[in-house]
FIBAVO-57319 format. One record per atom (N, C-alpha, C): residue number from 1; atom name; residue in three letters; chain; x, y, z. Coordinates in nm, 4 decimals. Last residue first. Example, Ala and Ser with C-alpha at 12.3 -4.5 7.8 and 13.67 -1.06 7.14 Angstrom:
2
{num 2	atomo N	residuo SER	cadena A	east 1.2850	north -0.2250	up 0.7080}
{num 2	atomo CA	residuo SER	cadena A	east 1.3670	north -0.1060	up 0.7140}
{num 2	atomo C	residuo SER	cadena A	east 1.2900	north 0.0030	up 0.7870}
{num 1	atomo N	residuo ALA	cadena A	east 1.3190	north -0.5690	up 0.7800}
{num 1	atomo CA	residuo ALA	cadena A	east 1.2300	north -0.4500	up 0.7800}
{num 1	atomo C	residuo ALA	cadena A	east 1.3200	north -0.3300	up 0.7800}
// end
This chain:
88
{num 88	atomo N	residuo ALA	cadena A	east 9.7314	north 12.2610	up 8.1367}
{num 88	atomo CA	residuo ALA	cadena A	east 9.7961	north 12.3473	up 8.0382}
{num 88	atomo C	residuo ALA	cadena A	east 9.7648	north 12.3030	up 7.8968}
{num 87	atomo N	residuo TYR	cadena A	east 9.6354	north 12.0873	up 8.3204}
{num 87	atomo CA	residuo TYR	cadena A	east 9.5586	north 12.2086	up 8.3002}
{num 87	atomo C	residuo TYR	cadena A	east 9.6174	north 12.2972	up 8.1922}
{num 86	atomo N	residuo TRP	cadena A	east 9.8105	north 11.8857	up 8.3621}
{num 86	atomo CA	residuo TRP	cadena A	east 9.6880	north 11.8541	up 8.2883}
{num 86	atomo C	residuo TRP	cadena A	east 9.6083	north 11.9772	up 8.2533}
{num 85	atomo N	residuo ARG	cadena A	east 10.0950	north 11.8279	up 8.4145}
{num 85	atomo CA	residuo ARG	cadena A	east 10.0386	north 11.9622	up 8.3939}
{num 85	atomo C	residuo ARG	cadena A	east 9.9132	north 11.9469	up 8.3084}
{num 84	atomo N	residuo THR	cadena A	east 10.0894	north 11.5504	up 8.6426}
{num 84	atomo CA	residuo THR	cadena A	east 10.0956	north 11.6063	up 8.5082}
{num 84	atomo C	residuo THR	cadena A	east 10.0446	north 11.7497	up 8.5070}
{num 83	atomo N	residuo MET	cadena A	east 10.0330	north 11.4268	up 8.8787}
{num 83	atomo CA	residuo MET	cadena A	east 10.1733	north 11.4290	up 8.8358}
{num 83	atomo C	residuo MET	cadena A	east 10.1947	north 11.4975	up 8.7019}
{num 82	atomo N	residuo LEU	cadena A	east 9.7593	north 11.4362	up 8.9071}
{num 82	atomo CA	residuo LEU	cadena A	east 9.8411	north 11.5011	up 9.0097}
{num 82	atomo C	residuo LEU	cadena A	east 9.9874	north 11.5150	up 8.9684}
{num 81	atomo N	residuo LEU	cadena A	east 9.6755	north 11.2828	up 8.6911}
{num 81	atomo CA	residuo LEU	cadena A	east 9.6444	north 11.4257	up 8.6963}
{num 81	atomo C	residuo LEU	cadena A	east 9.7323	north 11.4988	up 8.7956}
{num 80	atomo N	residuo THR	cadena A	east 9.7693	north 11.0304	up 8.7750}
{num 80	atomo CA	residuo THR	cadena A	east 9.8215	north 11.0921	up 8.6528}
{num 80	atomo C	residuo THR	cadena A	east 9.7959	north 11.2419	up 8.6533}
{num 79	atomo N	residuo ASN	cadena A	east 9.6110	north 10.9863	up 9.0030}
{num 79	atomo CA	residuo ASN	cadena A	east 9.7569	north 10.9933	up 9.0154}
{num 79	atomo C	residuo ASN	cadena A	east 9.8191	north 11.0620	up 8.8937}
{num 78	atomo N	residuo LEU	cadena A	east 9.3566	north 10.9759	up 8.8777}
{num 78	atomo CA	residuo LEU	cadena A	east 9.3871	north 11.0787	up 8.9761}
{num 78	atomo C	residuo LEU	cadena A	east 9.5374	north 11.0961	up 8.9919}
{num 77	atomo N	residuo CYS	cadena A	east 9.3898	north 10.7429	up 8.7242}
{num 77	atomo CA	residuo CYS	cadena A	east 9.3617	north 10.8712	up 8.6591}
{num 77	atomo C	residuo CYS	cadena A	east 9.3966	north 10.9868	up 8.7528}
{num 76	atomo N	residuo ARG	cadena A	east 9.4274	north 10.5551	up 8.9285}
{num 76	atomo CA	residuo ARG	cadena A	east 9.5332	north 10.5764	up 8.8293}
{num 76	atomo C	residuo ARG	cadena A	east 9.5130	north 10.7096	up 8.7554}
{num 75	atomo N	residuo GLN	cadena A	east 9.1784	north 10.5733	up 9.0588}
{num 75	atomo CA	residuo GLN	cadena A	east 9.3014	north 10.6085	up 9.1303}
{num 75	atomo C	residuo GLN	cadena A	east 9.4158	north 10.6349	up 9.0332}
{num 74	atomo N	residuo TYR	cadena A	east 9.0064	north 10.4808	up 8.8527}
{num 74	atomo CA	residuo TYR	cadena A	east 8.9902	north 10.6162	up 8.9082}
{num 74	atomo C	residuo TYR	cadena A	east 9.1192	north 10.6608	up 8.9772}
{num 73	atomo N	residuo ILE	cadena A	east 9.0969	north 10.2161	up 8.8279}
{num 73	atomo CA	residuo ILE	cadena A	east 9.1093	north 10.3099	up 8.7154}
{num 73	atomo C	residuo ILE	cadena A	east 9.1004	north 10.4536	up 8.7649}
{num 72	atomo N	residuo ASP	cadena A	east 9.0291	north 10.1198	up 9.0869}
{num 72	atomo CA	residuo ASP	cadena A	east 9.1672	north 10.1141	up 9.0374}
{num 72	atomo C	residuo ASP	cadena A	east 9.1885	north 10.2134	up 8.9235}
{num 71	atomo N	residuo ARG	cadena A	east 8.7507	north 10.1578	up 9.1004}
{num 71	atomo CA	residuo ARG	cadena A	east 8.8401	north 10.2236	up 9.1976}
{num 71	atomo C	residuo ARG	cadena A	east 8.9833	north 10.2286	up 9.1467}
{num 70	atomo N	residuo THR	cadena A	east 8.6671	north 9.9931	up 8.8867}
{num 70	atomo CA	residuo THR	cadena A	east 8.6368	north 10.1366	up 8.8880}
{num 70	atomo C	residuo THR	cadena A	east 8.7328	north 10.2104	up 8.9806}
{num 69	atomo N	residuo VAL	cadena A	east 8.7543	north 9.7424	up 8.9763}
{num 69	atomo CA	residuo VAL	cadena A	east 8.8069	north 9.7977	up 8.8510}
{num 69	atomo C	residuo VAL	cadena A	east 8.7846	north 9.9488	up 8.8472}
{num 68	atomo N	residuo ARG	cadena A	east 8.5974	north 9.7045	up 9.2044}
{num 68	atomo CA	residuo ARG	cadena A	east 8.7425	north 9.7157	up 9.2181}
{num 68	atomo C	residuo ARG	cadena A	east 8.8044	north 9.7797	up 9.0936}
{num 67	atomo N	residuo SER	cadena A	east 8.2971	north 9.8700	up 9.2682}
{num 67	atomo CA	residuo SER	cadena A	east 8.3715	north 9.7875	up 9.1724}
{num 67	atomo C	residuo SER	cadena A	east 8.5210	north 9.8128	up 9.1880}
{num 66	atomo N	residuo GLY	cadena A	east 8.1947	north 10.0619	up 9.4209}
{num 66	atomo CA	residuo GLY	cadena A	east 8.1979	north 9.9289	up 9.4803}
{num 66	atomo C	residuo GLY	cadena A	east 8.2752	north 9.8318	up 9.3921}
{num 65	atomo N	residuo PHE	cadena A	east 8.1711	north 10.2810	up 9.2676}
{num 65	atomo CA	residuo PHE	cadena A	east 8.2965	north 10.2667	up 9.3398}
{num 65	atomo C	residuo PHE	cadena A	east 8.2998	north 10.1408	up 9.4251}
{num 64	atomo N	residuo ASP	cadena A	east 8.0463	north 10.3181	up 8.9698}
{num 64	atomo CA	residuo ASP	cadena A	east 8.0168	north 10.2344	up 9.0863}
{num 64	atomo C	residuo ASP	cadena A	east 8.1486	north 10.2081	up 9.1586}
{num 63	atomo N	residuo LEU	cadena A	east 7.9559	north 10.6111	up 8.7996}
{num 63	atomo CA	residuo LEU	cadena A	east 8.0630	north 10.5205	up 8.8398}
{num 63	atomo C	residuo LEU	cadena A	east 8.0252	north 10.4477	up 8.9687}
{num 62	atomo N	residuo ARG	cadena A	east 7.6201	north 10.5896	up 8.6707}
{num 62	atomo CA	residuo ARG	cadena A	east 7.7276	north 10.6622	up 8.7386}
{num 62	atomo C	residuo ARG	cadena A	east 7.8336	north 10.5616	up 8.7784}
{num 61	atomo N	residuo LEU	cadena A	east 7.3876	north 10.4786	up 8.5748}
{num 61	atomo CA	residuo LEU	cadena A	east 7.4986	north 10.5012	up 8.4823}
{num 61	atomo C	residuo LEU	cadena A	east 7.6041	north 10.5947	up 8.5409}
{num 60	atomo N	residuo SER	cadena A	east 7.2173	north 10.3934	up 8.7630}
{num 60	atomo CA	residuo SER	cadena A	east 7.1975	north 10.5313	up 8.7158}
{num 60	atomo C	residuo SER	cadena A	east 7.3063	north 10.5741	up 8.6179}
{num 59	atomo N	residuo GLU	cadena A	east 7.3117	north 10.1466	up 8.8361}
{num 59	atomo CA	residuo GLU	cadena A	east 7.1886	north 10.1503	up 8.7571}
{num 59	atomo C	residuo GLU	cadena A	east 7.1552	north 10.2893	up 8.7048}
{num 58	atomo N	residuo ASP	cadena A	east 7.6711	north 10.1991	up 8.7923}
{num 58	atomo CA	residuo ASP	cadena A	east 7.5535	north 10.1565	up 8.8672}
{num 58	atomo C	residuo ASP	cadena A	east 7.4297	north 10.1702	up 8.7788}
{num 57	atomo N	residuo LEU	cadena A	east 7.9589	north 10.0671	up 8.6210}
{num 57	atomo CA	residuo LEU	cadena A	east 7.8526	north 10.1663	up 8.6370}
{num 57	atomo C	residuo LEU	cadena A	east 7.7388	north 10.1099	up 8.7204}
{num 56	atomo N	residuo MET	cadena A	east 8.1303	north 9.8675	up 8.5648}
{num 56	atomo CA	residuo MET	cadena A	east 8.1860	north 9.9816	up 8.6374}
{num 56	atomo C	residuo MET	cadena A	east 8.0800	north 10.0871	up 8.6688}
{num 55	atomo N	residuo SER	cadena A	east 8.0086	north 9.6889	up 8.4026}
{num 55	atomo CA	residuo SER	cadena A	east 8.0309	north 9.6474	up 8.5411}
{num 55	atomo C	residuo SER	cadena A	east 8.0843	north 9.7609	up 8.6275}
{num 54	atomo N	residuo ALA	cadena A	east 8.0240	north 9.8220	up 8.1580}
{num 54	atomo CA	residuo ALA	cadena A	east 7.8940	north 9.8111	up 8.2247}
{num 54	atomo C	residuo ALA	cadena A	east 7.9104	north 9.7732	up 8.3713}
{num 53	atomo N	residuo VAL	cadena A	east 8.2937	north 9.7751	up 8.0971}
{num 53	atomo CA	residuo VAL	cadena A	east 8.2483	north 9.9115	up 8.1255}
{num 53	atomo C	residuo VAL	cadena A	east 8.1145	north 9.9081	up 8.1991}
{num 52	atomo N	residuo THR	cadena A	east 8.2795	north 9.4995	up 8.0522}
{num 52	atomo CA	residuo THR	cadena A	east 8.3685	north 9.5535	up 8.1552}
{num 52	atomo C	residuo THR	cadena A	east 8.3232	north 9.6928	up 8.1953}
{num 51	atomo N	residuo SER	cadena A	east 8.0994	north 9.4850	up 7.8394}
{num 51	atomo CA	residuo SER	cadena A	east 8.0634	north 9.4228	up 7.9667}
{num 51	atomo C	residuo SER	cadena A	east 8.1515	north 9.4732	up 8.0804}
{num 50	atomo N	residuo GLY	cadena A	east 8.2359	north 9.6291	up 7.6304}
{num 50	atomo CA	residuo GLY	cadena A	east 8.1065	north 9.6721	up 7.6827}
{num 50	atomo C	residuo GLY	cadena A	east 8.0722	north 9.6135	up 7.8183}
{num 49	atomo N	residuo ASN	cadena A	east 8.5881	north 9.6338	up 7.7166}
{num 49	atomo CA	residuo ASN	cadena A	east 8.4755	north 9.6098	up 7.6272}
{num 49	atomo C	residuo ASN	cadena A	east 8.3459	north 9.6499	up 7.6961}
{num 48	atomo N	residuo LEU	cadena A	east 8.8736	north 9.6767	up 7.7819}
{num 48	atomo CA	residuo LEU	cadena A	east 8.7614	north 9.7635	up 7.8186}
{num 48	atomo C	residuo LEU	cadena A	east 8.6495	north 9.7508	up 7.7159}
{num 47	atomo N	residuo SER	cadena A	east 9.0543	north 9.4388	up 7.9036}
{num 47	atomo CA	residuo SER	cadena A	east 8.9943	north 9.4673	up 7.7752}
{num 47	atomo C	residuo SER	cadena A	east 8.8692	north 9.5476	up 7.8079}
{num 46	atomo N	residuo LEU	cadena A	east 9.3507	north 9.4719	up 8.0992}
{num 46	atomo CA	residuo LEU	cadena A	east 9.2058	north 9.4738	up 8.0811}
{num 46	atomo C	residuo LEU	cadena A	east 9.1711	north 9.4843	up 7.9340}
{num 45	atomo N	residuo HIS	cadena A	east 9.5967	north 9.4933	up 8.2255}
{num 45	atomo CA	residuo HIS	cadena A	east 9.5672	north 9.3774	up 8.1410}
{num 45	atomo C	residuo HIS	cadena A	east 9.4160	north 9.3599	up 8.1252}
{num 44	atomo N	residuo LEU	cadena A	east 9.6696	north 9.7214	up 8.3482}
{num 44	atomo CA	residuo LEU	cadena A	east 9.5784	north 9.6349	up 8.4233}
{num 44	atomo C	residuo LEU	cadena A	east 9.5442	north 9.5063	up 8.3477}
{num 43	atomo N	residuo GLN	cadena A	east 9.8318	north 9.8353	up 8.1478}
{num 43	atomo CA	residuo GLN	cadena A	east 9.8861	north 9.8088	up 8.2817}
{num 43	atomo C	residuo GLN	cadena A	east 9.8007	north 9.7097	up 8.3597}
{num 42	atomo N	residuo SER	cadena A	east 9.6497	north 9.8619	up 7.9310}
{num 42	atomo CA	residuo SER	cadena A	east 9.7683	north 9.7779	up 7.9195}
{num 42	atomo C	residuo SER	cadena A	east 9.8230	north 9.7391	up 8.0567}
{num 41	atomo N	residuo GLU	cadena A	east 9.4654	north 10.0410	up 8.0371}
{num 41	atomo CA	residuo GLU	cadena A	east 9.4182	north 9.9125	up 7.9850}
{num 41	atomo C	residuo GLU	cadena A	east 9.5341	north 9.8139	up 7.9756}
{num 40	atomo N	residuo ILE	cadena A	east 9.6349	north 10.2582	up 8.0855}
{num 40	atomo CA	residuo ILE	cadena A	east 9.5705	north 10.1878	up 8.1971}
{num 40	atomo C	residuo ILE	cadena A	east 9.5239	north 10.0495	up 8.1538}
{num 39	atomo N	residuo ARG	cadena A	east 9.7005	north 10.3291	up 7.8208}
{num 39	atomo CA	residuo ARG	cadena A	east 9.8052	north 10.2940	up 7.9164}
{num 39	atomo C	residuo ARG	cadena A	east 9.7463	north 10.2138	up 8.0334}
{num 38	atomo N	residuo GLN	cadena A	east 9.4489	north 10.3922	up 7.7133}
{num 38	atomo CA	residuo GLN	cadena A	east 9.5290	north 10.2848	up 7.6542}
{num 38	atomo C	residuo GLN	cadena A	east 9.6351	north 10.2362	up 7.7524}
{num 37	atomo N	residuo ALA	cadena A	east 9.3822	north 10.6085	up 7.8788}
{num 37	atomo CA	residuo ALA	cadena A	east 9.2989	north 10.4878	up 7.8781}
{num 37	atomo C	residuo ALA	cadena A	east 9.3750	north 10.3691	up 7.8200}
{num 36	atomo N	residuo LEU	cadena A	east 9.5787	north 10.7926	up 7.8018}
{num 36	atomo CA	residuo LEU	cadena A	east 9.5753	north 10.7426	up 7.9385}
{num 36	atomo C	residuo LEU	cadena A	east 9.4942	north 10.6136	up 7.9460}
{num 35	atomo N	residuo GLU	cadena A	east 9.4991	north 10.8390	up 7.5375}
{num 35	atomo CA	residuo GLU	cadena A	east 9.6316	north 10.7825	up 7.5647}
{num 35	atomo C	residuo GLU	cadena A	east 9.6378	north 10.7236	up 7.7052}
{num 34	atomo N	residuo TYR	cadena A	east 9.2464	north 10.9544	up 7.5872}
{num 34	atomo CA	residuo TYR	cadena A	east 9.2574	north 10.8312	up 7.5100}
{num 34	atomo C	residuo TYR	cadena A	east 9.3901	north 10.7618	up 7.5366}
{num 33	atomo N	residuo ALA	cadena A	east 9.3196	north 11.1859	up 7.7230}
{num 33	atomo CA	residuo ALA	cadena A	east 9.2349	north 11.0866	up 7.7890}
{num 33	atomo C	residuo ALA	cadena A	east 9.2441	north 10.9515	up 7.7184}
{num 32	atomo N	residuo ARG	cadena A	east 9.4619	north 11.3206	up 7.5230}
{num 32	atomo CA	residuo ARG	cadena A	east 9.5296	north 11.2789	up 7.6469}
{num 32	atomo C	residuo ARG	cadena A	east 9.4501	north 11.1714	up 7.7192}
{num 31	atomo N	residuo THR	cadena A	east 9.2499	north 11.3613	up 7.3433}
{num 31	atomo CA	residuo THR	cadena A	east 9.3665	north 11.2834	up 7.3034}
{num 31	atomo C	residuo THR	cadena A	east 9.4423	north 11.2335	up 7.4256}
{num 30	atomo N	residuo ALA	cadena A	east 9.0807	north 11.5272	up 7.4915}
{num 30	atomo CA	residuo ALA	cadena A	east 9.0324	north 11.3970	up 7.4458}
{num 30	atomo C	residuo ALA	cadena A	east 9.1482	north 11.3058	up 7.4074}
{num 29	atomo N	residuo VAL	cadena A	east 9.2476	north 11.7525	up 7.5211}
{num 29	atomo CA	residuo VAL	cadena A	east 9.2027	north 11.6786	up 7.6394}
{num 29	atomo C	residuo VAL	cadena A	east 9.1571	north 11.5382	up 7.5996}
{num 28	atomo N	residuo MET	cadena A	east 9.2702	north 11.8280	up 7.2500}
{num 28	atomo CA	residuo MET	cadena A	east 9.3900	north 11.7961	up 7.3279}
{num 28	atomo C	residuo MET	cadena A	east 9.3524	north 11.7129	up 7.4507}
{num 27	atomo N	residuo VAL	cadena A	east 9.0054	north 11.8854	up 7.1912}
{num 27	atomo CA	residuo VAL	cadena A	east 9.0703	north 11.7738	up 7.1214}
{num 27	atomo C	residuo VAL	cadena A	east 9.1955	north 11.7313	up 7.1977}
{num 26	atomo N	residuo ARG	cadena A	east 8.9703	north 12.1113	up 7.3558}
{num 26	atomo CA	residuo ARG	cadena A	east 8.8902	north 11.9914	up 7.3806}
{num 26	atomo C	residuo ARG	cadena A	east 8.9513	north 11.8691	up 7.3128}
{num 25	atomo N	residuo LEU	cadena A	east 9.1488	north 12.2903	up 7.2313}
{num 25	atomo CA	residuo LEU	cadena A	east 9.1687	north 12.2514	up 7.3702}
{num 25	atomo C	residuo LEU	cadena A	east 9.0932	north 12.1229	up 7.4009}
{num 24	atomo N	residuo THR	cadena A	east 9.0287	north 12.3130	up 6.9768}
{num 24	atomo CA	residuo THR	cadena A	east 9.1658	north 12.2643	up 6.9904}
{num 24	atomo C	residuo THR	cadena A	east 9.1923	north 12.2147	up 7.1317}
{num 23	atomo N	residuo LEU	cadena A	east 8.7776	north 12.4311	up 7.0267}
{num 23	atomo CA	residuo LEU	cadena A	east 8.7859	north 12.2946	up 6.9766}
{num 23	atomo C	residuo LEU	cadena A	east 8.9249	north 12.2364	up 7.0003}
{num 22	atomo N	residuo GLU	cadena A	east 8.6732	north 12.6169	up 7.2904}
{num 22	atomo CA	residuo GLU	cadena A	east 8.7785	north 12.6068	up 7.1912}
{num 22	atomo C	residuo GLU	cadena A	east 8.7982	north 12.4604	up 7.1529}
{num 21	atomo N	residuo GLU	cadena A	east 8.3140	north 12.6034	up 7.3102}
{num 21	atomo CA	residuo GLU	cadena A	east 8.4473	north 12.6059	up 7.3675}
{num 21	atomo C	residuo GLU	cadena A	east 8.5496	north 12.5935	up 7.2559}
{num 20	atomo N	residuo ASP	cadena A	east 8.0147	north 12.6176	up 7.3507}
{num 20	atomo CA	residuo ASP	cadena A	east 8.0973	north 12.6919	up 7.2561}
{num 20	atomo C	residuo ASP	cadena A	east 8.2360	north 12.7090	up 7.3189}
{num 19	atomo N	residuo ARG	cadena A	east 7.7680	north 12.3691	up 7.3667}
{num 19	atomo CA	residuo ARG	cadena A	east 7.8805	north 12.4381	up 7.4292}
{num 19	atomo C	residuo ARG	cadena A	east 7.9642	north 12.5027	up 7.3204}
{num 18	atomo N	residuo LYS	cadena A	east 7.5553	north 12.1916	up 7.3387}
{num 18	atomo CA	residuo LYS	cadena A	east 7.5375	north 12.3342	up 7.3110}
{num 18	atomo C	residuo LYS	cadena A	east 7.6447	north 12.4174	up 7.3815}
{num 17	atomo N	residuo CYS	cadena A	east 7.5973	north 11.9293	up 7.3449}
{num 17	atomo CA	residuo CYS	cadena A	east 7.5885	north 11.9950	up 7.4768}
{num 17	atomo C	residuo CYS	cadena A	east 7.5652	north 12.1444	up 7.4634}
{num 16	atomo N	residuo SER	cadena A	east 7.6174	north 11.8760	up 7.0770}
{num 16	atomo CA	residuo SER	cadena A	east 7.5080	north 11.8135	up 7.1517}
{num 16	atomo C	residuo SER	cadena A	east 7.4887	north 11.8778	up 7.2882}
{num 15	atomo N	residuo GLN	cadena A	east 7.8491	north 12.0208	up 7.0084}
{num 15	atomo CA	residuo GLN	cadena A	east 7.7197	north 12.0584	up 6.9515}
{num 15	atomo C	residuo GLN	cadena A	east 7.6045	north 12.0016	up 7.0332}
{num 14	atomo N	residuo LEU	cadena A	east 8.0443	north 11.8797	up 7.1527}
{num 14	atomo CA	residuo LEU	cadena A	east 8.0234	north 12.0218	up 7.1789}
{num 14	atomo C	residuo LEU	cadena A	east 7.8872	north 12.0679	up 7.1271}
{num 13	atomo N	residuo TRP	cadena A	east 8.0185	north 11.6275	up 7.0307}
{num 13	atomo CA	residuo TRP	cadena A	east 7.9910	north 11.6432	up 7.1731}
{num 13	atomo C	residuo TRP	cadena A	east 7.9620	north 11.7893	up 7.2067}
{num 12	atomo N	residuo MET	cadena A	east 8.0983	north 11.6864	up 6.7689}
{num 12	atomo CA	residuo MET	cadena A	east 7.9632	north 11.6368	up 6.7933}
{num 12	atomo C	residuo MET	cadena A	east 7.9249	north 11.6548	up 6.9401}
{num 11	atomo N	residuo GLN	cadena A	east 8.3648	north 11.7623	up 6.8163}
{num 11	atomo CA	residuo GLN	cadena A	east 8.2701	north 11.8566	up 6.7555}
{num 11	atomo C	residuo GLN	cadena A	east 8.1265	north 11.8142	up 6.7833}
{num 10	atomo N	residuo VAL	cadena A	east 8.4658	north 11.5216	up 6.9165}
{num 10	atomo CA	residuo VAL	cadena A	east 8.4632	north 11.6410	up 7.0022}
{num 10	atomo C	residuo VAL	cadena A	east 8.3649	north 11.7432	up 6.9470}
{num 9	atomo N	residuo SER	cadena A	east 8.4402	north 11.3590	up 6.6895}
{num 9	atomo CA	residuo SER	cadena A	east 8.3705	north 11.3249	up 6.8132}
{num 9	atomo C	residuo SER	cadena A	east 8.3581	north 11.4446	up 6.9051}
{num 8	atomo N	residuo GLU	cadena A	east 8.6120	north 11.4922	up 6.5086}
{num 8	atomo CA	residuo GLU	cadena A	east 8.4693	north 11.4774	up 6.4780}
{num 8	atomo C	residuo GLU	cadena A	east 8.3887	north 11.4476	up 6.6052}
{num 7	atomo N	residuo VAL	cadena A	east 8.8573	north 11.4609	up 6.6428}
{num 7	atomo CA	residuo VAL	cadena A	east 8.8043	north 11.5956	up 6.6153}
{num 7	atomo C	residuo VAL	cadena A	east 8.6542	north 11.5878	up 6.5896}
{num 6	atomo N	residuo THR	cadena A	east 8.8748	north 11.1796	up 6.6376}
{num 6	atomo CA	residuo THR	cadena A	east 8.8767	north 11.2530	up 6.7643}
{num 6	atomo C	residuo THR	cadena A	east 8.8152	north 11.3912	up 6.7464}
{num 5	atomo N	residuo HIS	cadena A	east 8.8785	north 11.1253	up 6.3648}
{num 5	atomo CA	residuo HIS	cadena A	east 8.7672	north 11.0764	up 6.4461}
{num 5	atomo C	residuo HIS	cadena A	east 8.7590	north 11.1496	up 6.5793}
{num 4	atomo N	residuo ALA	cadena A	east 9.1234	north 11.2510	up 6.2980}
{num 4	atomo CA	residuo ALA	cadena A	east 8.9981	north 11.2945	up 6.2344}
{num 4	atomo C	residuo ALA	cadena A	east 8.8768	north 11.2498	up 6.3161}
{num 3	atomo N	residuo VAL	cadena A	east 9.3036	north 11.1005	up 6.4460}
{num 3	atomo CA	residuo VAL	cadena A	east 9.2873	north 11.2433	up 6.4756}
{num 3	atomo C	residuo VAL	cadena A	east 9.1550	north 11.2930	up 6.4189}
{num 2	atomo N	residuo SER	cadena A	east 9.1647	north 10.7756	up 6.5317}
{num 2	atomo CA	residuo SER	cadena A	east 9.2421	north 10.8668	up 6.4479}
{num 2	atomo C	residuo SER	cadena A	east 9.2166	north 11.0118	up 6.4901}
{num 1	atomo N	residuo MET	cadena A	east 9.1995	north 10.5706	up 6.8085}
{num 1	atomo CA	residuo MET	cadena A	east 9.1115	north 10.6568	up 6.7328}
{num 1	atomo C	residuo MET	cadena A	east 9.1989	north 10.7549	up 6.6541}
// end
């Protein structure tokens, strides 16, 4: 996703949630999340298309931890957060 699309997406999300947060910080988080998603997709040799993502969610659209893919991605995200200054 381009920088312009990332900024636009974050702005739309902030407006839809009626949140007034610092745009720069939210774009930084979105960019890091995107980079992490690309890295995980490559490491797991996944194609995170619609059917793969749908298989990771339950009927309430919450993460389904019965799914091996969900657990693996969640663990990789958790490991990254623990090893990174994600809060800065």
